[in-house]
C-alpha positions in Angstrom: 22.0 -23.4 -28.2 19.2 -26.4 -27.3 16.5 -25.4 -24.8 18.3 -26.5 -21.4 14.9 -27.5 -19.9 13.4 -29.3 -22.8 13.5 -33.0 -21.4 10.3 -33.6 -18.7 11.7 -34.5 -15.5 9.5 -36.1 -12.3 7.8 -34.2 -9.8 10.2 -35.1 -7.1 13.2 -33.4 -8.7 11.6 -30.3 -10.8 13.5 -27.7 -12.5 12.0 -25.2 -10.4 9.7 -24.8 -7.4 7.0 -21.6 -7.0 4.4 -20.9 -4.6 1.6 -18.3 -4.1 -0.1 -19.1 -0.4 -1.5 -22.8 -0.6 -1.1 -23.0 -4.5 2.3 -25.0 -5.3 3.8 -25.2 -9.1 7.0 -27.7 -9.9 7.8 -26.7 -13.4 9.1 -30.3 -15.1 9.7 -28.9 -18.4 9.9 -25.8 -20.4 8.9 -25.3 -24.4 10.8 -22.5 -25.5 14.0 -21.4 -24.5 14.4 -18.8 -21.6 15.1 -15.7 -23.7 12.4 -16.5 -26.4 9.6 -16.4 -23.8 10.2 -13.2 -22.8 8.8 -12.2 -26.2 5.6 -14.6 -25.8 2.6 -14.1 -24.0 1.7 -17.3 -24.3 4.7 -19.4 -23.3 4.0 -22.9 -21.3 5.7 -25.0 -18.9 4.6 -28.3 -18.4 4.1 -28.5 -14.5 2.8 -30.1 -11.8 0.5 -28.2 -9.8 -0.7 -28.6 -5.7 -3.5 -26.6 -4.1 -6.5 -27.2 -1.4 -8.4 -28.0 -4.8 -6.8 -31.1 -5.9 -6.9 -32.5 -2.2 -3.2 -32.9 -1.8 -2.7 -34.7 -5.3 -0.6 -33.6 -8.0 -2.2 -32.4 -11.1 -0.3 -32.1 -14.4 -0.7 -30.0 -17.4 0.5 -27.0 -19.2 0.2 -23.5 -17.9 1.4 -19.8 -19.1 4.6 -19.1 -17.7 3.9 -15.4 -17.1 1.1 -16.6 -14.5 3.2 -18.5 -12.5 6.3 -15.8 -12.6 3.6 -13.2 -12.1 2.1 -15.0 -9.4 4.3 -17.5 -7.6 7.5 -16.7 -5.5 10.9 -18.9 -6.5 11.4 -21.3 -3.3 13.7 -23.8 -5.0 15.5 -24.6 -8.3 18.3 -26.0 -9.9 21.9 -23.7 -10.7 21.2 -24.1 -14.1 17.2 -22.2 -13.6 18.6 -19.9 -11.7 21.2 -18.7 -14.3 18.2 -18.3 -16.6 15.3 -17.1 -14.3 17.4 -15.5 -11.7 
């Protein structure tokens, strides 16, 4: 089974949105299968991130999946994301 989140999506239609205070991550792509991420402390997600430090604009780049899951709270997601990440 291929990674269901391997295709990059746009900021307006992310797979998931996580927030931690004023920080927001929109998940646009994952590089590994969800089950394999648990085994890899360095698993990355391609995200659009916004915070007071970005002055209201989105910054695109990779971030560690563990950091988003540890500090962020899941706000919204696709049905498929919820099936894999809860």
